N, C-alpha and C positions, 0 to 999 in steps of 0.2 A: 884531321883525326883517324884513327883504325878504327874501321870497324868489329874489330873484337871488343873492343870498348866499351860499347853499344848494344845496350837491351832495349827491346821496345813491352812499352805495357796497353792493352787496351781495356781501359771502362765499361761495365756494360752497364752502370747505368741502373742499376737498385729495383726497388721499387717498381720504378717509373708509376706512379700511380693517377699523376696526369695526363698519361697516355692510358693505363688504364691495362693493357700490356707489356710483356715484355720487348722493349725496343730495340734491341739486338738482333733479335729476330725477325724486327720486318723485315719483308721483302722489296727492295729497294732494286731497277735497274738485275731483276730477277734471282738479286743476290741478296741476304741476312745481312744488313746493316756491318753484323760483329766481321763478317768478310771482308766486307771496303773495306774497313778499320783497318784487316789485318795483314792485306794485300799492301796496303800506303805504307807500312812501318818493317814487311818485312824487304821491302825497300831499300831500306836505313840498316836498319837493326842485325847482329850476329843471329838475336836470334826473341822472340816474341811471344808474348804470354799475355794472358787473359784475366783482367777482376775482375773473377764471379765469386757466384756462392753456387750459383746453379749448375747442375751435373749436365743438364741439356747441352754445356759450351765442350762436354772432352770432346764432342763429334768432328771439333774442328785439328783433329793434330794437332795442334798448342797444345802446352805447360798450362794448368788452370790455377793462380793463385788464389786463393780464397779469403775472406775477409779476417784478421785476426782480430779487431772487435767489432762488431755488426751491426750495424741500422745507425751509423754516424757520418754517415753520407762519405761523399767522395775523397776527402781525408782516412778515411781509412780502409781503404781499395789500394791507395795513395804507399801507406806507411807501411801494408802489408807487404808489396808489391818487392818498392825499396828493402825490405827485411831481404828475403827472396834472393833478390838480386845481386850477381856476383859480379857486375860492372860499373864504372866510375859515372859511367853518364844512363840517363836512361829518359826514353822519349815515354812520353802518354799522354794519348791520345782517345778522348768519349768518343763512345762507337755512334752517339746522338750527331755526331758533325760531319755529313757524306762526305761534305766537297772540300774538304782540306787536301793540298797534293803533299807526295812525298817533301818533295823541294822546300818545301816550309820546313820541314824540320832540321833538312841540310843547312840552311842557314841562322837559328836557331843556336843548333853545334859553332857553325864557326864566329859566332859574336857572344859567348857564354864566357869566355876568356877566364877569369879568374873568378865569375861569379857562382854562388850557390845554383841558380837554377836561371834557366833564358826562358822568359814571357812574350807573348807576339802583345803588340799595341798595337790597337784599331780605333777609326773615326771618334778621336780627339785622347781618350786617357784610356778606353776601355783596355782590361787584363784579361790573357784568356787562361785561368789559372790549371786550365784541365788537357789544356792540347800545347803541352811544356814540355822541358828539358829540367832535372832534375839529376843531379849529383847523390851518390849514395849517404853522402853525412848528412846529406839532409832530412830524412830517415830518424836522428838524435831529437830535430825541432817538432816534428812532428808525433814523437813518443812523448812529451814538452808537455803540446798543446793537448792531447789527448788525456793527457792525465788530469790537465785541470780542467776538463769540460768543454775547452774551447776547439771547435771544429772547423773554421769558416776557413776557407783555405787563401781568401785575401789577407787574410792575418794573417796566416803561415808562412805566406812571402812577402809581405812587407816583413814579417822579424826577418825572414831569411834574408833581403835583400838582394835581387835582379837583375840580368841585364834584358832593358828596356827594347826590345825590336821593334821598329816601326814597322807597318805592314800597309803600305797606297798601293796605289795604279803606280809609279815607279817599280814596283817588284812584278816581276817577269812574268808569273805566275798567280799575281790578283783577278779575285773573280770580287763582286759586291756581296756573292750570299756565300765566298770564302767561309764565314763563322758562322755561320746557317747552324740553328741546331732544333733535334728536328725531337718537341714537348707533350705537343700535342697533336691527336685528327688531324688538325686545320693544318699543321705544321707538314703533315708528312702526307698530305697529298697537295700539296706547295711543293715539297719535293719529289715527288712524282712527276708533278707535271713537270718540274726544272730539269727532270732528267730529259724528257720526252721535247723539250721544245731547244734542247741543245743537240740530242739526233737533226734537226729539222738542218 
């Protein structure tokens, strides 16, 4: 697959109500979470952009895409980014999952085939719709769901149909905390300690 056919988008997490502060700007290993995610997607995408409504993200030298429809959760960000995209394949990564490697998206791209999107599946049947590949054409389905007031990502991917890519310990990049996401202060403390432990 040609790199020029791939865009990357970082979802910055919206209001972060459980954390009480903007998650994308939290420091992990002396870098904001959003910068970790940008570095990950820059390895595989021709251009990476940030889905955000806060002007603070302009400092990272990547285009910022604001939501067309606000306060409807991740679907609003993904839809807005797909509208902005000029490429067939679009990688989405939530900024609060700092342990996801670029190799995961290489694998998803290899398995998307003719499907509308490709999602990692792990620990039985858990899917990660905010760590996935979407074709630009998915914007049409998102628009229809938004118009109906349906904002659940699981409903969207079920309707789209997706390539399910199993991620387990057979994957060379596997880590048991691969999809760990930071939602609370305790989660953040765990991530900080985990990074330090990996350095030992």
